[in-house]
C-alpha positions in Angstrom: 18.8 95.9 30.8 16.4 92.9 31.4 17.5 92.7 35.0 16.8 96.5 35.5 13.3 96.1 33.9 12.6 93.1 36.2 13.6 95.3 39.3 11.3 98.1 38.1 8.4 95.7 37.7 8.9 94.5 41.3 8.8 98.1 42.5 5.6 98.8 40.5 4.0 95.7 42.0 4.8 96.9 45.5 3.5 100.5 44.9 -0.2 99.8 45.7 0.7 98.0 48.9 3.0 100.8 50.0 0.1 103.2 49.4 -2.4 100.9 51.2 -0.3 100.3 54.3 1.1 103.8 54.7 1.0 104.7 58.4 -0.6 101.3 59.3 0.6 99.4 62.3 2.2 95.9 61.7 3.0 93.8 64.7 5.7 91.2 64.0 6.5 88.3 66.4 9.8 86.6 66.0 11.2 84.0 68.3 12.5 80.4 68.7 15.9 79.1 67.9 16.6 81.9 65.4 16.6 84.5 68.2 19.7 84.3 70.2 22.0 86.6 72.1 23.3 87.7 68.7 19.8 89.1 67.9 17.6 88.7 64.9 19.1 87.9 61.4 19.9 91.0 59.5 17.7 90.0 56.5 14.6 90.2 58.7 15.7 93.5 60.1 16.3 94.8 56.5 12.7 94.0 55.7 11.4 95.7 58.8 13.5 98.8 58.1 12.2 98.8 54.5 8.7 98.8 55.9 9.5 101.6 58.2 11.0 103.8 55.4 8.0 103.0 53.2 5.8 104.7 55.9 4.5 101.7 57.8 4.7 101.4 61.6 6.4 98.0 62.4 6.6 96.7 66.0 8.8 93.8 66.9 7.9 91.4 69.7 10.6 88.8 70.3 11.2 85.7 72.4 14.4 83.7 73.0 13.6 80.4 74.5 16.7 78.4 73.6 19.0 81.2 75.0 17.0 81.3 78.2 17.5 77.5 78.6 21.2 77.8 78.1 21.5 80.6 80.7 19.4 78.5 83.1 21.8 75.5 82.6 24.8 77.8 83.2 23.2 78.7 86.5 22.8 75.0 87.4 19.0 75.0 86.8 17.5 72.3 84.5 14.7 73.9 82.4 11.3 72.3 83.0 8.2 72.6 80.8 4.6 71.5 81.4 2.3 71.6 78.4 4.9 73.8 76.6 5.0 76.3 79.4 8.3 77.0 81.2 8.1 76.5 84.9 9.3 79.8 86.3 10.3 80.4 89.9 11.7 83.5 91.5 15.3 82.7 90.3 14.2 81.7 86.8 12.2 84.9 86.2 15.3 87.0 86.8 17.3 84.8 84.3 14.5 85.2 81.7 14.5 89.0 82.2 18.3 89.1 81.8 18.4 86.8 78.8 15.6 88.6 76.9 17.1 91.9 77.9 20.4 90.9 76.3 18.7 89.9 73.0 16.6 93.0 73.1 19.6 95.3 73.4 21.4 93.5 70.5 18.4 93.9 68.2 18.1 97.6 69.0 21.8 98.2 68.5 21.7 96.3 65.2 18.7 98.4 64.0 20.4 101.6 64.9 23.6 100.4 63.2 21.6 99.8 60.0 20.4 103.4 60.0 17.0 103.5 61.7 15.7 104.5 65.1 14.7 101.8 67.6 13.6 101.6 71.3 13.8 98.5 73.4 11.6 97.7 76.4 9.9 94.8 78.2 6.2 94.4 78.5 6.3 95.0 82.2 7.7 98.5 81.8 5.1 101.3 82.4 2.5 98.5 83.0 2.2 98.0 79.3 1.3 94.3 79.6 -0.7 93.4 82.6 -1.2 89.8 83.5 -2.7 87.4 86.0 -1.1 84.2 87.2 -1.9 81.4 84.8 -4.2 78.9 86.3 -3.8 75.2 85.4 -3.6 71.9 87.2 0.1 72.5 87.9 1.7 75.5 89.6 3.9 77.0 86.9 5.1 79.8 89.2 5.6 83.2 87.6 3.8 82.4 84.4 1.1 84.9 83.4 -1.7 85.3 80.8 -2.5 88.8 79.4 -5.4 90.7 81.0 -4.9 94.1 79.5 -2.5 96.2 77.3 -1.7 99.8 77.7 -0.6 101.2 74.3 0.2 104.7 75.4 4.0 104.5 75.2 4.0 102.3 72.1 1.8 104.7 70.2 4.0 107.6 71.1 7.1 105.7 69.9 5.7 104.6 66.5 4.3 108.1 65.9 7.8 109.4 66.2 8.9 106.9 63.5 10.8 104.8 65.9 10.6 100.9 65.8 9.6 99.5 69.3 11.4 96.2 70.2 9.5 94.5 73.0 10.2 91.3 75.0 7.4 89.4 76.7 7.4 90.0 80.4 4.2 91.2 82.0 3.3 92.9 85.3 1.2 91.0 87.8 -1.3 92.4 90.2 1.2 91.7 92.9 3.7 94.0 91.2 6.0 91.1 90.2 7.3 90.3 86.7 5.7 87.3 85.0 6.9 85.2 82.0 4.3 85.4 79.2 4.1 83.5 75.9 5.5 85.8 73.2 2.8 84.8 70.7 0.1 85.9 73.1 1.8 89.2 73.9 2.2 90.0 70.2 -1.4 89.0 69.4 -2.8 91.0 72.3 -0.7 94.0 71.4 -1.9 93.8 67.8 -5.5 93.7 69.0 -5.0 96.6 71.4 -3.4 98.8 68.6 -6.1 97.8 66.1 -3.2 96.8 63.8 -3.5 96.3 60.1 -1.5 93.1 60.3 -0.2 90.5 62.8 2.8 88.6 61.4 4.1 85.5 63.0 7.6 84.5 61.8 8.4 80.9 62.5 10.4 78.0 61.1 7.6 76.6 58.8 6.2 77.9 55.5 2.7 78.4 57.0 -0.3 76.2 57.4 -0.1 73.0 55.3 -2.9 70.4 55.0 -0.2 67.7 54.6 3.1 68.6 56.5 5.0 66.2 54.3 3.9 68.0 51.1 4.9 71.7 50.6 2.4 71.9 47.7 -0.4 71.7 50.3 0.5 75.1 51.7 -2.7 77.1 52.3 -2.2 80.7 51.0 -5.4 82.2 52.4 -7.8 80.8 55.0 -10.6 82.0 57.2 -10.1 82.0 61.0 -13.1 79.6 61.4 -11.5 77.1 59.0 -8.2 77.3 61.1 -10.3 76.2 64.1 -11.6 73.2 62.1 -8.1 72.2 61.1 -7.1 72.3 64.8 -10.1 70.1 65.7 -9.1 67.6 62.9 -5.5 67.6 64.2 -4.2 68.8 60.8 -2.8 71.7 62.7 -1.1 70.2 65.8 1.8 70.4 68.3 3.7 73.6 68.3 1.6 75.1 65.5 -1.6 75.2 67.7 -0.6 78.1 69.9 0.7 80.0 66.8 -2.6 79.4 64.9 -4.6 80.4 68.0 -2.6 83.6 68.4 -3.5 84.5 64.8 -7.2 83.6 65.4 -7.3 85.8 68.6 -5.8 88.7 66.7 -8.4 88.4 63.9 -11.3 88.1 66.4 -9.9 91.1 68.2 -10.2 93.3 65.1 -6.8 92.9 63.3 -7.4 92.9 59.5 -5.1 90.0 58.6 -2.7 87.6 60.3 0.2 85.9 58.5 2.4 82.9 59.3 5.7 83.0 57.5 9.0 81.1 57.3 11.6 83.4 58.8 14.3 81.3 57.0 13.1 82.4 53.6 15.1 85.4 52.3 13.0 88.6 52.6 9.9 86.7 53.7 8.2 89.8 55.1 8.6 91.8 51.9 7.5 89.0 49.7 4.3 88.4 51.8 3.3 92.1 52.2 4.4 93.7 49.0 3.6 91.1 46.3 0.4 89.9 44.8 0.9 86.2 45.6 2.7 86.2 48.9 4.7 83.2 50.2 3.1 82.1 53.5 -0.4 81.7 54.9 -2.7 84.7 55.5 -5.6 84.3 57.9 -8.7 86.5 57.3 -12.0 87.0 58.9 
């Protein structure tokens, strides 16, 4: 009986959030080593399906860097990175497209197998994500930065209660496909859709003032304070582009951004449907 009462209390706690976020758009970025050819862990997909059934409109943007690197090595190409960006020539962009397409199909198939509707696509399809060639001191090849987002197709999909699953290729002015950072694509998409939330699933618990001490996890922080933590090098290395993607989403009009540990069971539900949350939320 006590267990049943506890469950009912959890449902009651979730009720105001279900009401608040009904028909609201939530853009979820998921990538890194946890995204492979097998697709996203079912626990994450269960959370996303729950959100969908609760009346929210989740959108998945995924990467797949480690799988891309493995496919490149199989083709006899050694992956090369400059300042965290993958050098992408004409052969590599085709490998990236094929690798991410494989992951995308697996995620869509898994979602459908779990009883929901899903639709997979790349950002270059229908000119959804338009980019320009990234300019830097080195020529990265077919690496782009987002210039505009056309939300027409995505809006139609979510209005039909279908979960879009998008991988981060963009269309250049020259009509070619470009490799784009998945964090940037997700952040730009959230901004263009005026999303309620931008959620970045990663392998850390969130922003910590001392990386060695989990007790220093920051539950809520203003975007301006995040910039200061970057300047002080408290946020560094791989967390910088993730933090900046969240800042850009907030500056673009997204209500809240969240950084969560994808390895924590039901991280999405705990963050969105409970009073305390479990990661870091970034606000204006």
